[in-house]
LUMNURO-548431 format. One record per atom (N, C-alpha, C, O): residue number from 1; residue in one letter; atom name; y, x, z. Coordinates in steps of 0.1 Angstrom, whole numbers, plus 5000, padded with zeros to 4 digits. Layout:
BEGIN
 num residu atome    y    x    z
 NUM      a    CA    Y    X    Z
...
END
This chain:
BEGIN
 num residu atome    y    x    z
   1      m     N 1977 3541 3388
   1      m    CA 1964 3537 3378
   1      m     C 1956 3550 3379
   1      m     O 1962 3560 3378
   2      i     N 1944 3549 3381
   2      i    CA 1933 3563 3382
   2      i     C 1929 3566 3368
   2      i     O 1925 3557 3361
   3      g     N 1929 3577 3365
   3      g    CA 1924 3582 3354
   3      g     C 1937 3585 3342
   3      g     O 1949 3586 3346
   4      t     N 1933 3588 3329
   4      t    CA 1942 3595 3321
   4      t     C 1954 3580 3315
   4      t     O 1952 3568 3316
   5      t     N 1962 3585 3311
   5      t    CA 1972 3575 3307
   5      t     C 1978 3580 3292
   5      t     O 1985 3590 3291
   6      t     N 1975 3573 3279
   6      t    CA 1980 3576 3267
   6      t     C 1993 3567 3266
   6      t     O 1993 3555 3268
   7      a     N 2002 3574 3263
   7      a    CA 2016 3566 3258
   7      a     C 2016 3564 3244
   7      a     O 2012 3573 3237
   8      v     N 2019 3550 3238
   8      v    CA 2020 3550 3225
   8      v     C 2038 3546 3222
   8      v     O 2045 3536 3224
   9      l     N 2041 3559 3218
   9      l    CA 2054 3555 3212
   9      l     C 2058 3549 3199
   9      l     O 2056 3556 3189
  10      l     N 2063 3537 3198
  10      l    CA 2070 3530 3187
  10      l     C 2077 3535 3181
  10      l     O 2086 3535 3189
  11      a     N 2082 3543 3171
  11      a    CA 2087 3552 3164
  11      a     C 2091 3550 3147
  11      a     O 2098 3558 3142
  12      a     N 2083 3537 3140
  12      a    CA 2080 3535 3130
  12      a     C 2091 3527 3121
  12      a     O 2089 3524 3109
  13      g     N 2101 3523 3129
  13      g    CA 2111 3514 3120
  13      g     C 2120 3524 3113
  13      g     O 2122 3536 3114
  14      a     N 2125 3517 3105
  14      a    CA 2137 3520 3093
  14      a     C 2151 3520 3101
  14      a     O 2160 3528 3097
  15      g     N 2153 3512 3111
  15      g    CA 2168 3511 3115
  15      g     C 2176 3502 3108
  15      g     O 2188 3502 3110
  16      r     N 2171 3494 3100
  16      r    CA 2181 3488 3089
  16      r     C 2194 3481 3096
  16      r     O 2206 3483 3093
  17      r     N 2189 3472 3108
  17      r    CA 2200 3468 3111
  17      r     C 2211 3474 3117
  17      r     O 2222 3469 3118
  18      l     N 2207 3491 3123
  18      l    CA 2219 3497 3126
  18      l     C 2223 3506 3116
  18      l     O 2234 3510 3117
  19      g     N 2216 3510 3106
  19      g    CA 2219 3512 3093
  19      g     C 2222 3529 3094
  19      g     O 2231 3533 3086
  20      r     N 2217 3535 3100
  20      r    CA 2217 3550 3105
  20      r     C 2204 3556 3101
  20      r     O 2203 3568 3104
  21      g     N 2197 3550 3096
  21      g    CA 2182 3556 3092
  21      g     C 2174 3553 3104
  21      g     O 2178 3546 3113
  22      p     N 2159 3560 3105
  22      p    CA 2152 3558 3115
  22      p     C 2157 3561 3126
  22      p     O 2163 3572 3127
  23      k     N 2156 3552 3140
  23      k    CA 2159 3555 3149
  23      k     C 2155 3569 3158
  23      k     O 2162 3576 3165
  24      a     N 2141 3570 3155
  24      a    CA 2138 3580 3159
  24      a     C 2144 3595 3154
  24      a     O 2141 3605 3161
  25      l     N 2151 3596 3145
  25      l    CA 2159 3606 3140
  25      l     C 2175 3607 3148
  25      l     O 2182 3617 3147
  26      l     N 2177 3595 3156
  26      l    CA 2191 3598 3158
  26      l     C 2193 3607 3170
  26      l     O 2185 3609 3179
  27      p     N 2207 3613 3167
  27      p    CA 2210 3626 3174
  27      p     C 2210 3622 3189
  27      p     O 2216 3612 3193
  28      f     N 2202 3629 3199
  28      f    CA 2204 3625 3215
  28      f     C 2202 3640 3221
  28      f     O 2191 3645 3221
  29      r     N 2213 3644 3226
  29      r    CA 2215 3657 3235
  29      r     C 2212 3670 3226
  29      r     O 2207 3680 3230
  30      g     N 2215 3668 3212
  30      g    CA 2216 3678 3202
  30      g     C 2203 3678 3195
  30      g     O 2203 3684 3185
  31      r     N 2190 3671 3199
  31      r    CA 2182 3668 3190
  31      r     C 2179 3655 3187
  31      r     O 2185 3645 3192
  32      p     N 2165 3654 3177
  32      p    CA 2162 3641 3174
  32      p     C 2157 3632 3187
  32      p     O 2149 3637 3195
  33      l     N 2163 3619 3188
  33      l    CA 2159 3614 3199
  33      l     C 2144 3612 3204
  33      l     O 2141 3612 3216
  34      i     N 2137 3612 3192
  34      i    CA 2120 3611 3197
  34      i     C 2114 3623 3204
  34      i     O 2103 3623 3210
  35      e     N 2121 3635 3201
  35      e    CA 2118 3648 3210
  35      e     C 2120 3642 3224
  35      e     O 2110 3643 3232
  36      h     N 2132 3637 3228
  36      h    CA 2134 3632 3242
  36      h     C 2125 3622 3247
  36      h     O 2122 3622 3258
  37      q     N 2120 3612 3239
  37      q    CA 2113 3603 3244
  37      q     C 2098 3610 3249
  37      q     O 2093 3609 3261
  38      v     N 2092 3617 3237
  38      v    CA 2082 3623 3240
  38      v     C 2082 3631 3255
  38      v     O 2074 3628 3264
  39      a     N 2090 3641 3255
  39      a    CA 2092 3649 3265
  39      a     C 2092 3640 3279
  39      a     O 2087 3644 3290
  40      v     N 2101 3623 3279
  40      v    CA 2099 3617 3292
  40      v     C 2085 3614 3296
  40      v     O 2080 3616 3307
  41      l     N 2079 3609 3282
  41      l    CA 2067 3603 3288
  41      l     C 2056 3614 3293
  41      l     O 2046 3613 3300
  42      l     N 2060 3624 3286
  42      l    CA 2050 3635 3293
  42      l     C 2054 3638 3310
  42      l     O 2046 3640 3320
  43      a     N 2067 3638 3311
  43      a    CA 2071 3641 3324
  43      a     C 2068 3631 3336
  43      a     O 2066 3632 3348
  44      g     N 2070 3619 3328
  44      g    CA 2068 3610 3337
  44      g     C 2050 3604 3341
  44      g     O 2046 3594 3348
  45      g     N 2043 3613 3333
  45      g    CA 2026 3614 3340
  45      g     C 2015 3612 3329
  45      g     O 2004 3617 3332
  46      c     N 2019 3605 3315
  46      c    CA 2015 3604 3308
  46      c     C 2006 3617 3303
  46      c     O 2011 3628 3301
  47      t     N 1992 3613 3302
  47      t    CA 1984 3626 3298
  47      t     C 1984 3631 3281
  47      t     O 1980 3642 3278
  48      h     N 1989 3623 3274
  48      h    CA 1986 3623 3258
  48      h     C 1998 3613 3254
  48      h     O 2001 3603 3261
  49      v     N 2004 3616 3244
  49      v    CA 2015 3607 3236
  49      v     C 2008 3607 3221
  49      v     O 2003 3616 3216
  50      v     N 2009 3592 3216
  50      v    CA 2007 3591 3204
  50      v     C 2021 3584 3198
  50      v     O 2027 3574 3202
  51      a     N 2023 3591 3188
  51      a    CA 2038 3587 3182
  51      a     C 2036 3579 3170
  51      a     O 2032 3585 3160
  52      v     N 2037 3568 3168
  52      v    CA 2034 3558 3160
  52      v     C 2046 3563 3147
  52      v     O 2058 3565 3151
  53      l     N 2045 3564 3135
  53      l    CA 2057 3568 3126
  53      l     C 2055 3558 3113
  53      l     O 2044 3552 3111
  54      g     N 2067 3557 3105
  54      g    CA 2066 3546 3094
  54      g     C 2076 3551 3083
  54      g     O 2073 3558 3074
  55      a     N 2090 3546 3087
  55      a    CA 2098 3549 3078
  55      a     C 2103 3563 3080
  55      a     O 2103 3566 3092
  56      g     N 2106 3572 3072
  56      g    CA 2110 3586 3072
  56      g     C 2099 3594 3076
  56      g     O 2101 3607 3075
  57      s     N 2090 3589 3080
  57      s    CA 2078 3601 3087
  57      s     C 2078 3617 3083
  57      s     O 2076 3627 3090
  58      a     N 2080 3616 3070
  58      a    CA 2080 3632 3065
  58      a     C 2093 3639 3073
  58      a     O 2094 3651 3078
  59      d     N 2102 3630 3072
  59      d    CA 2116 3637 3074
  59      d     C 2115 3642 3092
  59      d     O 2118 3653 3098
  60      i     N 2109 3627 3099
  60      i    CA 2107 3632 3112
  60      i     C 2096 3643 3116
  60      i     O 2098 3651 3125
  61      l     N 2086 3642 3110
  61      l    CA 2076 3655 3110
  61      l     C 2081 3669 3109
  61      l     O 2078 3679 3116
  62      a     N 2090 3668 3098
  62      a    CA 2100 3682 3095
  62      a     C 2108 3687 3104
  62      a     O 2109 3699 3107
  63      s     N 2115 3679 3110
  63      s    CA 2129 3681 3119
  63      s     C 2125 3680 3133
  63      s     O 2132 3687 3140
  64      a     N 2116 3672 3139
  64      a    CA 2114 3670 3154
  64      a     C 2103 3678 3156
  64      a     O 2093 3678 3149
  65      r     N 2106 3686 3170
  65      r    CA 2094 3687 3175
  65      r     C 2088 3681 3186
  65      r     O 2092 3680 3197
  66      l     N 2076 3675 3181
  66      l    CA 2069 3666 3189
  66      l     C 2060 3670 3200
  66      l     O 2051 3662 3204
  67      q     N 2062 3683 3204
  67      q    CA 2054 3690 3216
  67      q     C 2037 3688 3211
  67      q     O 2033 3689 3200
  68      d     N 2029 3684 3221
  68      d    CA 2016 3680 3218
  68      d     C 2013 3663 3216
  68      d     O 2003 3657 3221
  69      a     N 2021 3657 3211
  69      a    CA 2023 3642 3207
  69      a     C 2011 3643 3195
  69      a     O 2010 3653 3188
  70      a     N 2005 3634 3194
  70      a    CA 1998 3632 3181
  70      a     C 2006 3622 3174
  70      a     O 2010 3611 3178
  71      p     N 2009 3628 3162
  71      p    CA 2019 3618 3151
  71      p     C 2005 3610 3144
  71      p     O 1995 3615 3142
  72      v     N 2008 3596 3142
  72      v    CA 1999 3587 3133
  72      v     C 2011 3578 3126
  72      v     O 2022 3573 3131
  73      v     N 2007 3577 3113
  73      v    CA 2017 3576 3103
  73      v     C 2012 3558 3102
  73      v     O 1999 3557 3101
  74      n     N 2019 3547 3103
  74      n    CA 2012 3534 3102
  74      n     C 2016 3530 3086
  74      n     O 2028 3527 3085
  75      p     N 2009 3529 3077
  75      p    CA 2010 3525 3065
  75      p     C 2013 3514 3061
  75      p     O 2014 3512 3049
  76      q     N 2016 3504 3070
  76      q    CA 2018 3490 3071
  76      q     C 2031 3486 3075
  76      q     O 2035 3475 3073
  77      w     N 2038 3497 3083
  77      w    CA 2050 3497 3089
  77      w     C 2059 3486 3084
  77      w     O 2062 3477 3093
  78      e     N 2064 3483 3071
  78      e    CA 2073 3475 3068
  78      e     C 2067 3460 3072
  78      e     O 2076 3452 3073
  79      l     N 2058 3456 3074
  79      l    CA 2051 3443 3078
  79      l     C 2055 3441 3094
  79      l     O 2052 3430 3098
  80      g     N 2063 3452 3104
  80      g    CA 2067 3446 3114
  80      g     C 2060 3455 3127
  80      g     O 2049 3461 3125
  81      m     N 2067 3455 3139
  81      m    CA 2062 3460 3150
  81      m     C 2048 3458 3152
  81      m     O 2040 3467 3154
  82      g     N 2044 3445 3151
  82      g    CA 2029 3440 3154
  82      g     C 2018 3454 3148
  82      g     O 2008 3457 3155
  83      t     N 2022 3459 3136
  83      t    CA 2015 3464 3130
  83      t     C 2016 3480 3136
  83      t     O 2005 3487 3136
  84      s     N 2026 3485 3139
  84      s    CA 2027 3497 3146
  84      s     C 2021 3496 3159
  84      s     O 2015 3507 3162
  85      y     N 2022 3486 3169
  85      y    CA 2013 3484 3181
  85      y     C 1999 3487 3176
  85      y     O 1993 3497 3180
  86      r     N 1994 3478 3169
  86      r    CA 1980 3478 3165
  86      r     C 1977 3493 3162
  86      r     O 1968 3500 3167
  87      c     N 1984 3497 3155
  87      c    CA 1980 3514 3149
  87      c     C 1981 3522 3162
  87      c     O 1972 3530 3164
  88      g     N 1990 3519 3170
  88      g    CA 1987 3531 3184
  88      g     C 1978 3529 3191
  88      g     O 1972 3538 3196
  89      i     N 1975 3514 3194
  89      i    CA 1966 3511 3205
  89      i     C 1952 3519 3200
  89      i     O 1945 3526 3207
  90      l     N 1950 3514 3186
  90      l    CA 1937 3517 3181
  90      l     C 1936 3534 3181
  90      l     O 1926 3541 3183
  91      a     N 1948 3538 3178
  91      a    CA 1949 3553 3178
  91      a     C 1944 3563 3193
  91      a     O 1935 3572 3195
  92      a     N 1952 3556 3202
  92      a    CA 1953 3559 3217
  92      a     C 1936 3559 3222
  92      a     O 1930 3568 3227
  93      l     N 1930 3544 3218
  93      l    CA 1917 3543 3222
  93      l     C 1907 3553 3216
  93      l     O 1897 3558 3222
  94      a     N 1909 3556 3203
  94      a    CA 1901 3562 3197
  94      a     C 1901 3579 3201
  94      a     O 1891 3586 3199
  95      r     N 1912 3582 3207
  95      r    CA 1911 3594 3214
  95      r     C 1906 3599 3225
  95      r     O 1902 3610 3228
  96      e     N 1909 3586 3233
  96      e    CA 1904 3585 3247
  96      e     C 1899 3571 3252
  96      e     O 1907 3563 3258
  97      p     N 1886 3567 3250
  97      p    CA 1882 3555 3248
  97      p     C 1882 3548 3268
  97      p     O 1879 3537 3273
  98      e     N 1887 3556 3272
  98      e    CA 1888 3550 3288
  98      e     C 1902 3552 3292
  98      e     O 1906 3549 3303
  99      t     N 1909 3556 3284
  99      t    CA 1924 3557 3290
  99      t     C 1930 3544 3288
  99      t     O 1927 3536 3280
 100      s     N 1941 3542 3302
 100      s    CA 1952 3530 3300
 100      s     C 1960 3535 3290
 100      s     O 1959 3547 3287
 101      v     N 1970 3525 3284
 101      v    CA 1979 3526 3275
 101      v     C 1993 3522 3279
 101      v     O 1996 3511 3283
 102      l     N 2002 3532 3278
 102      l    CA 2017 3529 3283
 102      l     C 2026 3526 3267
 102      l     O 2031 3535 3259
 103      v     N 2027 3516 3265
 103      v    CA 2036 3514 3254
 103      v     C 2050 3514 3256
 103      v     O 2056 3506 3263
 104      a     N 2058 3523 3248
 104      a    CA 2074 3526 3250
 104      a     C 2081 3527 3236
 104      a     O 2074 3531 3226
 105      l     N 2094 3522 3235
 105      l    CA 2100 3524 3222
 105      l     C 2108 3536 3223
 105      l     O 2112 3542 3232
 106      v     N 2109 3538 3208
 106      v    CA 2118 3552 3208
 106      v     C 2131 3550 3208
 106      v     O 2138 3560 3210
 107      d     N 2138 3537 3206
 107      d    CA 2152 3535 3209
 107      d     C 2157 3533 3222
 107      d     O 2168 3528 3223
 108      q     N 2150 3537 3232
 108      q    CA 2155 3533 3244
 108      q     C 2157 3544 3251
 108      q     O 2148 3549 3258
 109      p     N 2169 3551 3251
 109      p    CA 2173 3567 3255
 109      p     C 2177 3566 3270
 109      p     O 2182 3576 3274
 110      g     N 2176 3556 3276
 110      g    CA 2177 3556 3291
 110      g     C 2165 3556 3298
 110      g     O 2164 3556 3310
 111      l     N 2155 3558 3290
 111      l    CA 2141 3559 3296
 111      l     C 2142 3571 3304
 111      l     O 2148 3581 3299
 112      t     N 2135 3573 3317
 112      t    CA 2135 3583 3321
 112      t     C 2122 3585 3329
 112      t     O 2115 3575 3333
 113      p     N 2117 3598 3332
 113      p    CA 2105 3599 3340
 113      p     C 2103 3592 3350
 113      p     O 2092 3586 3350
 114      a     N 2112 3591 3361
 114      a    CA 2110 3582 3371
 114      a     C 2106 3566 3370
 114      a     O 2100 3560 3378
 115      v     N 2110 3559 3359
 115      v    CA 2105 3550 3354
 115      v     C 2093 3550 3348
 115      v     O 2088 3539 3349
 116      v     N 2087 3557 3343
 116      v    CA 2072 3557 3337
 116      v     C 2065 3560 3349
 116      v     O 2054 3553 3351
 117      s     N 2069 3570 3358
 117      s    CA 2061 3574 3369
 117      s     C 2062 3562 3378
 117      s     O 2052 3559 3385
 118      r     N 2072 3554 3379
 118      r    CA 2070 3540 3388
 118      r     C 2059 3529 3382
 118      r     O 2051 3522 3388
 119      v     N 2062 3528 3368
 119      v    CA 2052 3518 3363
 119      v     C 2037 3523 3362
 119      v     O 2027 3515 3364
 120      l     N 2035 3536 3361
 120      l    CA 2020 3541 3364
 120      l     C 2017 3539 3376
 120      l     O 2007 3532 3377
 121      a     N 2022 3542 3384
 121      a    CA 2019 3541 3399
 121      a     C 2017 3525 3403
 121      a     O 2009 3522 3412
 122      a     N 2024 3515 3396
 122      a    CA 2020 3505 3397
 122      a     C 2007 3495 3393
 122      a     O 2002 3485 3399
 123      g     N 2004 3501 3382
 123      g    CA 1994 3497 3373
 123      g     C 1979 3495 3383
 123      g     O 1974 3502 3391
 124      q     N 1975 3483 3378
 124      q    CA 1963 3482 3384
 124      q     C 1949 3475 3376
 124      q     O 1950 3465 3369
 125      p     N 1939 3480 3378
 125      p    CA 1929 3477 3365
 125      p     C 1928 3461 3364
 125      p     O 1928 3453 3373
 126      g     N 1926 3459 3350
 126      g    CA 1926 3448 3344
 126      g     C 1937 3441 3345
 126      g     O 1937 3429 3345
 127      r     N 1947 3446 3346
 127      r    CA 1961 3442 3343
 127      r     C 1971 3447 3335
 127      r     O 1969 3457 3328
 128      i     N 1982 3441 3335
 128      i    CA 1996 3447 3326
 128      i     C 2006 3448 3337
 128      i     O 2008 3441 3346
 129      t     N 2012 3459 3332
 129      t    CA 2025 3463 3343
 129      t     C 2036 3469 3334
 129      t     O 2036 3478 3326
 130      a     N 2047 3461 3337
 130      a    CA 2059 3463 3327
 130      a     C 2070 3467 3335
 130      a     O 2070 3463 3347
 131      a     N 2081 3475 3331
 131      a    CA 2091 3481 3336
 131      a     C 2101 3466 3340
 131      a     O 2098 3458 3330
 132      g     N 2108 3461 3346
 132      g    CA 2116 3450 3347
 132      g     C 2132 3456 3351
 132      g     O 2135 3466 3358
 133      y     N 2139 3449 3346
 133      y    CA 2157 3453 3349
 133      y     C 2162 3441 3350
 133      y     O 2158 3431 3343
 134      r     N 2172 3440 3360
 134      r    CA 2178 3426 3359
 134      r     C 2188 3425 3353
 134      r     O 2195 3435 3351
 135      a     N 2191 3411 3348
 135      a    CA 2202 3409 3342
 135      a     C 2214 3404 3351
 135      a     O 2212 3400 3362
 136      p     N 2228 3405 3344
 136      p    CA 2240 3402 3352
 136      p     C 2237 3389 3363
 136      p     O 2241 3390 3375
 137      d     N 2231 3379 3358
 137      d    CA 2228 3369 3365
 137      d     C 2217 3370 3378
 137      d     O 2215 3362 3386
 138      g     N 2211 3382 3377
 138      g    CA 2202 3386 3390
 138      g     C 2190 3385 3385
 138      g     O 2182 3392 3392
 139      k     N 2184 3379 3374
 139      k    CA 2171 3377 3371
 139      k     C 2162 3390 3365
 139      k     O 2166 3397 3356
 140      l     N 2152 3391 3370
 140      l    CA 2143 3403 3366
 140      l     C 2136 3399 3356
 140      l     O 2127 3391 3356
 141      r     N 2141 3408 3343
 141      r    CA 2134 3405 3331
 141      r     C 2127 3415 3326
 141      r     O 2130 3426 3328
 142      r     N 2116 3410 3317
 142      r    CA 2106 3421 3315
 142      r     C 2112 3430 3304
 142      r     O 2120 3426 3295
 143      g     N 2107 3443 3304
 143      g    CA 2111 3453 3296
 143      g     C 2100 3464 3292
 143      g     O 2088 3461 3292
 144      h     N 2106 3476 3289
 144      h    CA 2094 3486 3285
 144      h     C 2097 3497 3294
 144      h     O 2106 3497 3303
 145      p     N 2090 3506 3293
 145      p    CA 2075 3503 3291
 145      p     C 2068 3495 3296
 145      p     O 2072 3489 3306
 146      v     N 2056 3493 3291
 146      v    CA 2043 3481 3295
 146      v     C 2032 3490 3294
 146      v     O 2030 3497 3284
 147      l     N 2024 3490 3304
 147      l    CA 2011 3498 3308
 147      l     C 2003 3485 3308
 147      l     O 2006 3474 3312
 148      f     N 1990 3490 3300
 148      f    CA 1977 3479 3297
 148      f     C 1966 3490 3303
 148      f     O 1967 3502 3301
 149      d     N 1958 3483 3311
 149      d    CA 1945 3491 3315
 149      d     C 1940 3487 3304
 149      d     O 1943 3479 3296
 150      t     N 1927 3497 3303
 150      t    CA 1920 3499 3290
 150      t     C 1913 3490 3285
 150      t     O 1909 3490 3273
 151      a     N 1909 3481 3292
 151      a    CA 1901 3468 3292
 151      a     C 1913 3457 3283
 151      a     O 1910 3452 3272
 152      v     N 1922 3456 3289
 152      v    CA 1932 3447 3284
 152      v     C 1937 3452 3269
 152      v     O 1938 3444 3260
 153      a     N 1941 3465 3268
 153      a    CA 1948 3471 3261
 153      a     C 1935 3467 3245
 153      a     O 1940 3462 3235
 154      a     N 1925 3470 3245
 154      a    CA 1915 3462 3236
 154      a     C 1912 3449 3237
 154      a     O 1903 3447 3229
 155      r     N 1915 3440 3243
 155      r    CA 1916 3430 3243
 155      r     C 1929 3424 3233
 155      r     O 1928 3416 3223
 156      s     N 1940 3428 3239
 156      s    CA 1953 3424 3231
 156      s     C 1953 3425 3215
 156      s     O 1961 3421 3207
 157      l     N 1941 3433 3214
 157      l    CA 1940 3433 3197
 157      l     C 1931 3423 3187
 157      l     O 1929 3422 3175
 158      e     N 1924 3415 3200
 158      e    CA 1912 3404 3194
 158      e     C 1923 3393 3192
 158      e     O 1933 3392 3198
 159      p     N 1917 3387 3183
 159      p    CA 1923 3372 3181
 159      p     C 1918 3362 3195
 159      p     O 1906 3361 3200
 160      e     N 1925 3356 3199
 160      e    CA 1922 3346 3211
 160      e     C 1911 3335 3209
 160      e     O 1911 3328 3199
 161      a     N 1903 3334 3218
 161      a    CA 1892 3322 3213
 161      a     C 1898 3308 3211
 161      a     O 1893 3300 3204
 162      s     N 1908 3306 3219
 162      s    CA 1915 3293 3213
 162      s     C 1919 3294 3198
 162      s     O 1922 3283 3192
 163      d     N 1920 3308 3193
 163      d    CA 1926 3304 3179
 163      d     C 1917 3308 3168
 163      d     O 1920 3313 3157
 164      a     N 1904 3304 3172
 164      a    CA 1894 3305 3161
 164      a     C 1891 3297 3152
 164      a     O 1883 3299 3143
 165      g     N 1897 3285 3156
 165      g    CA 1894 3275 3147
 165      g     C 1906 3275 3135
 165      g     O 1917 3280 3138
 166      a     N 1903 3268 3124
 166      a    CA 1914 3269 3111
 166      a     C 1927 3261 3117
 166      a     O 1927 3251 3123
 167      g     N 1935 3266 3113
 167      g    CA 1948 3259 3114
 167      g     C 1955 3253 3102
 167      g     O 1948 3254 3092
 168      h     N 1967 3246 3099
 168      h    CA 1970 3242 3091
 168      h     C 1974 3251 3078
 168      h     O 1980 3261 3080
 169      a     N 1971 3248 3066
 169      a    CA 1976 3258 3053
 169      a     C 1989 3265 3055
 169      a     O 1999 3260 3059
 170      g     N 1988 3276 3053
 170      g    CA 1999 3286 3052
 170      g     C 2002 3289 3070
 170      g     O 2010 3298 3073
 171      e     N 1995 3283 3078
 171      e    CA 2000 3287 3094
 171      e     C 1992 3298 3098
 171      e     O 1979 3299 3097
 172      r     N 2002 3308 3106
 172      r    CA 1997 3321 3110
 172      r     C 1991 3317 3123
 172      r     O 1998 3311 3131
 173      k     N 1979 3321 3127
 173      k    CA 1974 3322 3138
 173      k     C 1981 3327 3148
 173      k     O 1987 3337 3146
 174      p     N 1984 3320 3163
 174      p    CA 1992 3324 3174
 174      p     C 1986 3341 3176
 174      p     O 1976 3344 3170
 175      g     N 1991 3348 3181
 175      g    CA 1993 3364 3185
 175      g     C 1989 3371 3171
 175      g     O 1984 3382 3173
 176      t     N 1990 3367 3159
 176      t    CA 1989 3376 3146
 176      t     C 2002 3379 3138
 176      t     O 2002 3385 3127
 177      n     N 2013 3375 3145
 177      n    CA 2023 3380 3138
 177      n     C 2028 3393 3137
 177      n     O 2030 3400 3147
 178      p     N 2029 3398 3124
 178      p    CA 2028 3413 3124
 178      p     C 2040 3418 3134
 178      p     O 2039 3428 3141
 179      d     N 2051 3411 3132
 179      d    CA 2063 3418 3138
 179      d     C 2065 3413 3152
 179      d     O 2076 3413 3157
 180      s     N 2053 3410 3160
 180      s    CA 2055 3406 3175
 180      s     C 2050 3412 3184
 180      s     O 2051 3408 3196
 181      g     N 2042 3425 3181
 181      g    CA 2037 3436 3190
 181      g     C 2027 3428 3199
 181      g     O 2018 3421 3195
 182      a     N 2030 3429 3211
 182      a    CA 2022 3425 3223
 182      a     C 2025 3409 3226
 182      a     O 2017 3400 3230
 183      r     N 2040 3407 3221
 183      r    CA 2047 3397 3228
 183      r     C 2037 3384 3229
 183      r     O 2036 3377 3239
 184      a     N 2031 3382 3217
 184      a    CA 2021 3367 3220
 184      a     C 2011 3369 3230
 184      a     O 2011 3362 3240
 185      f     N 2004 3379 3229
 185      f    CA 1994 3383 3241
 185      f     C 1999 3383 3253
 185      f     O 1992 3377 3262
 186      l     N 2012 3390 3256
 186      l    CA 2017 3386 3269
 186      l     C 2019 3370 3273
 186      l     O 2015 3365 3283
 187      a     N 2026 3364 3264
 187      a    CA 2031 3351 3263
 187      a     C 2018 3341 3268
 187      a     O 2018 3332 3277
 188      a     N 2010 3346 3262
 188      a    CA 1995 3338 3266
 188      a     C 1987 3341 3275
 188      a     O 1976 3335 3275
 189      h     N 1991 3351 3286
 189      h    CA 1985 3356 3297
 189      h     C 1991 3361 3305
 189      h     O 1988 3372 3309
 190      p     N 2004 3352 3310
 190      p    CA 2011 3356 3322
 190      p     C 2006 3360 3335
 190      p     O 2012 3366 3343
 191      e     N 1993 3353 3335
 191      e    CA 1988 3357 3347
 191      e     C 1982 3369 3349
 191      e     O 1979 3371 3360
 192      l     N 1980 3378 3340
 192      l    CA 1978 3393 3341
 192      l     C 1991 3403 3339
 192      l     O 1990 3415 3337
 193      l     N 2000 3396 3341
 193      l    CA 2014 3406 3339
 193      l     C 2021 3406 3353
 193      l     O 2022 3396 3360
 194      d     N 2024 3422 3356
 194      d    CA 2032 3426 3369
 194      d     C 2045 3431 3366
 194      d     O 2044 3442 3360
 195      v     N 2055 3427 3369
 195      v    CA 2069 3433 3367
 195      v     C 2074 3439 3376
 195      v     O 2077 3435 3387
 196      v     N 2075 3451 3372
 196      v    CA 2079 3463 3386
 196      v     C 2095 3466 3383
 196      v     O 2099 3472 3372
 197      d     N 2103 3462 3392
 197      d    CA 2119 3461 3390
 197      d     C 2121 3477 3391
 197      d     O 2117 3484 3401
 198      c     N 2126 3482 3381
 198      c    CA 2132 3496 3379
 198      c     C 2148 3497 3376
 198      c     O 2152 3507 3369
 199      t     N 2156 3487 3381
 199      t    CA 2171 3486 3378
 199      t     C 2178 3496 3385
 199      t     O 2190 3498 3382
 200      d     N 2172 3503 3393
 200      d    CA 2178 3513 3403
 200      d     C 2178 3528 3392
 200      d     O 2186 3537 3392
 201      l     N 2167 3526 3384
 201      l    CA 2165 3539 3374
 201      l     C 2171 3539 3359
 201      l     O 2172 3549 3351
 202      a     N 2174 3527 3357
 202      a    CA 2176 3525 3340
 202      a     C 2180 3513 3340
 202      a     O 2178 3504 3349
 203      d     N 2186 3511 3328
 203      d    CA 2191 3497 3324
 203      d     C 2183 3488 3313
 203      d     O 2186 3477 3309
 204      g     N 2172 3496 3307
 204      g    CA 2162 3491 3299
 204      g     C 2171 3488 3283
 204      g     O 2166 3481 3274
 205      r     N 2182 3493 3282
 205      r    CA 2186 3489 3270
 205      r     C 2184 3496 3257
 205      r     O 2183 3508 3257
 206      d     N 2182 3489 3245
 206      d    CA 2179 3495 3233
 206      d     C 2192 3496 3224
 206      d     O 2202 3488 3223
 207      v     N 2189 3508 3216
 207      v    CA 2203 3512 3205
 207      v     C 2196 3498 3195
 207      v     O 2185 3498 3191
 208      d     N 2204 3491 3192
 208      d    CA 2202 3482 3183
 208      d     C 2213 3479 3172
 208      d     O 2211 3475 3160
 209      c     N 2224 3481 3176
 209      c    CA 2238 3478 3169
 209      c     C 2246 3490 3172
 209      c     O 2243 3499 3180
 210      d     N 2257 3489 3165
 210      d    CA 2268 3500 3166
 210      d     C 2273 3502 3181
 210      d     O 2275 3513 3186
 211      a     N 2274 3491 3187
 211      a    CA 2280 3488 3203
 211      a     C 2271 3497 3209
 211      a     O 2277 3504 3217
 212      d     N 2260 3499 3207
 212      d    CA 2247 3508 3216
 212      d     C 2249 3522 3212
 212      d     O 2242 3530 3219
 213      l     N 2254 3526 3206
 213      l    CA 2255 3541 3203
 213      l     C 2258 3548 3214
 213      l     O 2255 3560 3216
 214      a     N 2267 3539 3223
 214      a    CA 2272 3548 3235
 214      a     C 2260 3554 3244
 214      a     O 2261 3564 3251
 215      l     N 2251 3545 3243
 215      l    CA 2239 3552 3249
 215      l     C 2235 3564 3244
 215      l     O 2228 3571 3252
 216      l     N 2237 3569 3234
 216      l    CA 2235 3585 3232
 216      l     C 2240 3590 3236
 216      l     O 2235 3601 3237
 217      d     N 2255 3591 3241
 217      d    CA 2265 3598 3246
 217      d     C 2260 3608 3259
 217      d     O 2269 3616 3264
END
């Protein structure tokens, strides 16, 4: 992908399922995990990093060195990842309207600069490129990070034309679930998605439960 790339690092969750506070502050190699992720994104070729914070944002800002990352606090973080995705994309495009956007997760400690670099190199205008990791059955599954071309990033925030009609009472329009992030948009537009195999570089696992804490060793 030619031009600038802004990474949107989603780090707003409270980590309630894990029960150890915000995952951004999990200790990794002697420092908060969010520091490592910011460094990886920059080393992998991202021009800027927007770190979307929410739960524990004051503690994160006080204890983590975010280098040149621009912190953005999502006031609606409790409504789900979708609100943080929107907050991050808007901040990235406001900072640099012509940038492509790479969305990454703070709780993926196995992310490496090589993965970021491979996804960026595979990016194409008008398309979405995601890192893929092979499951034990050999199937390549989409994971993170996910790269959006500028126009597609902006489009992912808009209601789909097919969703413009009124639904049933109490029914949420497709693509507007505040906990879905870009999942609904990706599901609706599989023709835009390219998945690049990164299995040789990382496993794509997230820290979601106690069994995953070994990823931080």
